[in-house]
C-alpha positions in Angstrom: 0.0 0.0 0.0 2.8 2.4 1.0 4.8 1.5 -2.1 1.9 2.2 -4.4 1.2 5.5 -2.6 4.9 6.4 -3.0 4.8 5.6 -6.7 1.7 7.9 -7.1 3.2 10.6 -4.9 0.3 10.2 -2.4 2.2 9.2 0.7 0.3 11.7 2.9 -3.1 10.5 1.8 -2.0 6.9 2.4 -0.7 7.7 5.8 -4.1 9.3 6.7 -5.8 6.1 5.6 -3.5 4.0 7.7 -3.9 6.3 10.7 -7.7 6.1 10.4 -7.4 2.2 10.3 -5.3 2.3 13.4 -7.8 4.5 15.2 -10.6 2.1 14.3 -8.6 -0.8 15.6 -7.8 1.1 18.8 -11.5 2.0 19.3 -12.5 -1.6 18.7 -10.0 -3.0 21.2 -11.1 -0.5 23.8 -14.7 -1.8 23.5 -13.7 -5.4 23.5 -15.0 -7.5 26.4 -12.2 -8.9 28.6 -11.1 -11.6 28.4 -11.4 -11.2 24.6 -13.4 -14.0 23.0 -11.7 -16.8 21.0 -12.4 -16.8 17.3 -12.3 -19.4 14.5 -12.1 -18.7 10.8 -13.6 -21.4 8.6 -13.8 -21.3 4.8 -16.1 -23.7 2.8 -15.0 -24.4 -0.7 -15.9 -26.8 -3.4 -15.3 -30.2 -1.8 -13.1 -29.0 1.0 -13.2 -27.0 4.2 -10.3 -24.9 5.5 -9.4 -23.6 9.0 -7.5 -20.3 8.7 -4.6 -19.4 11.0 -2.6 -16.3 11.9 -0.8 -15.8 8.6 -4.0 -15.5 6.6 -5.5 -12.1 5.9 -8.4 -12.5 8.3 -6.1 -14.1 10.8 -3.9 -11.1 10.9 -6.9 -8.8 11.4 -8.2 -10.9 14.2 -4.8 -10.7 15.9 -4.5 -7.0 15.4 -8.0 -6.4 16.7 -7.1 -8.0 20.0 -9.2 -11.2 19.6 -7.9 -14.6 20.7 -7.6 -17.8 18.9 -8.2 -21.2 20.6 -5.0 -22.7 21.8 -5.1 -25.4 19.1 -5.3 -22.7 16.4 -2.4 -20.5 17.6 -0.3 -21.4 14.5 1.8 -19.2 12.3 0.6 -21.0 9.2 -2.0 -19.9 6.6 -4.6 -22.7 6.7 -5.3 -26.4 7.0 -7.8 -28.5 5.2 -10.0 -30.1 7.8 -12.7 -32.9 7.8 -15.9 -33.4 9.6 -14.1 -36.1 11.7 -12.0 -33.4 13.4 -14.7 -30.7 13.4 -14.1 -30.1 17.2 -10.8 -28.2 16.4 -12.9 -25.3 15.0 -14.8 -24.7 18.2 -14.3 -21.3 19.8 -16.4 -18.6 21.5 -17.2 -17.3 18.0 -17.0 -18.9 14.5 -16.9 -16.8 11.4 -17.4 -18.7 8.2 -17.2 -17.8 4.6 -18.1 -19.7 1.4 -16.1 -19.6 -1.8 -18.1 -20.6 -4.9 -16.0 -20.8 -8.1 -18.8 -22.3 -10.3 -22.1 -24.1 -9.8 -22.3 -23.1 -6.1 -20.2 -26.2 -5.0 -18.9 -24.2 -2.0 -22.5 -23.9 -0.9 -22.9 -27.7 -1.0 -19.9 -28.1 1.2 -21.2 -25.4 3.7 -24.6 -26.9 3.8 -23.2 -30.4 4.4 -21.2 -29.1 7.4 -23.9 -26.8 8.8 -26.5 -29.6 8.7 -24.3 -32.2 10.3 -25.0 -33.3 13.9 -21.4 -32.7 14.9 -21.8 -29.0 13.9 -24.7 -28.7 16.4 -22.4 -30.0 19.2 -20.0 -27.0 18.9 -20.2 -24.6 21.7 -20.3 -21.6 19.4 -23.2 -23.1 17.5 -25.1 -23.9 20.8 -24.5 -20.3 21.9 -25.7 -18.9 18.6 -22.3 -17.3 17.9 -21.6 -18.4 14.4 -21.7 -15.8 11.6 -21.7 -16.1 7.8 -19.5 -13.3 6.4 -18.5 -12.4 2.9 -15.7 -14.4 1.3 -15.1 -11.5 -1.0 -13.5 -9.3 1.6 -12.6 -11.8 4.3 -10.4 -14.0 2.1 -10.5 -13.1 -1.6 -9.5 -9.5 -1.2 -6.9 -7.8 0.9 -5.7 -4.3 1.7 -7.0 -1.6 3.9 -10.4 -1.3 2.2 -11.1 -5.0 2.8 -9.6 -4.8 6.3 -12.1 -2.1 7.2 -15.0 -4.2 5.9 -13.8 -7.1 8.1 -13.5 -4.7 11.1 -17.1 -3.6 10.3 -18.2 -7.3 10.6 -16.2 -7.7 13.8 -17.8 -4.6 15.3 -21.3 -5.8 14.3 -21.0 -9.4 15.6 -18.5 -9.2 18.4 -19.4 -5.9 20.0 -23.1 -6.0 19.4 -24.2 -9.6 19.7 -27.9 -8.6 19.4 -27.5 -8.1 15.6 -29.6 -10.3 13.4 -27.6 -13.3 12.4 -28.3 -14.5 8.8 -29.3 -18.1 8.4 -27.1 -19.9 5.8 -29.9 -20.1 3.3 -30.4 -16.3 3.6 -26.8 -15.4 2.8 -26.3 -14.5 -0.9 -23.0 -12.7 -1.2 -22.1 -11.3 -4.6 -18.5 -11.0 -5.6 -17.4 -7.5 -4.9 -14.4 -5.7 -6.4 -13.1 -3.0 -4.2 -11.9 0.0 -6.1 -10.4 3.2 -4.6 -10.8 6.3 -6.6 -10.2 10.0 -5.8 
C-alpha cells in the first residue's frame, strides 16, 4: 500500500488512511470485552473446508483487533484442510465462516453439508448462537486496507453488538465485490 502510494506521490493520503485504520482498531480494542473471545475462521470451498490461521489475511486482522484464537489454532501457518471427523478443532467462542463458490455453487454444497451435520450442532459456538456467515469476497479473496475495514465492520457488528440479526445460511447470498479506490 505504501509502495503504491509512494509511486503515485500520495504518501500523505496513504498515511491518513493507515492512521484512520489504526484509530478504528484502537476503538474496537477499547470496546472489546475482557477476556477477549476466541475466534475461529472457517472457509467452505468446493469439496473442502479450511481452517484459517494467523498468517491469513483475516487471521492477521483478528490478531491486530485483540481477539484470541483457541490454543489449538495458535499457529503461524496460513490454513489447513479439515474434515468433519475433526470438526471439534474449529470450536471457539465465535465462529466466522465464509463460502467460496467458483462455479455451480459447489462451495454452498460443502457449507450446507457441514452446517446440517449433527457434529456441527455440538460445537459450543453453535449452541450459543455465535456463528456468523460473512463475505468471502473481503474476508479472504480481497486484501488491503479497504477489505480490512470491511472485516472490522463485521467484527464490530458481531463481536461488540451480539444482538444483531444473524443471517441463516440459506439467507446469505453474497455477490463477488471488487473494491476500487478512486479519488
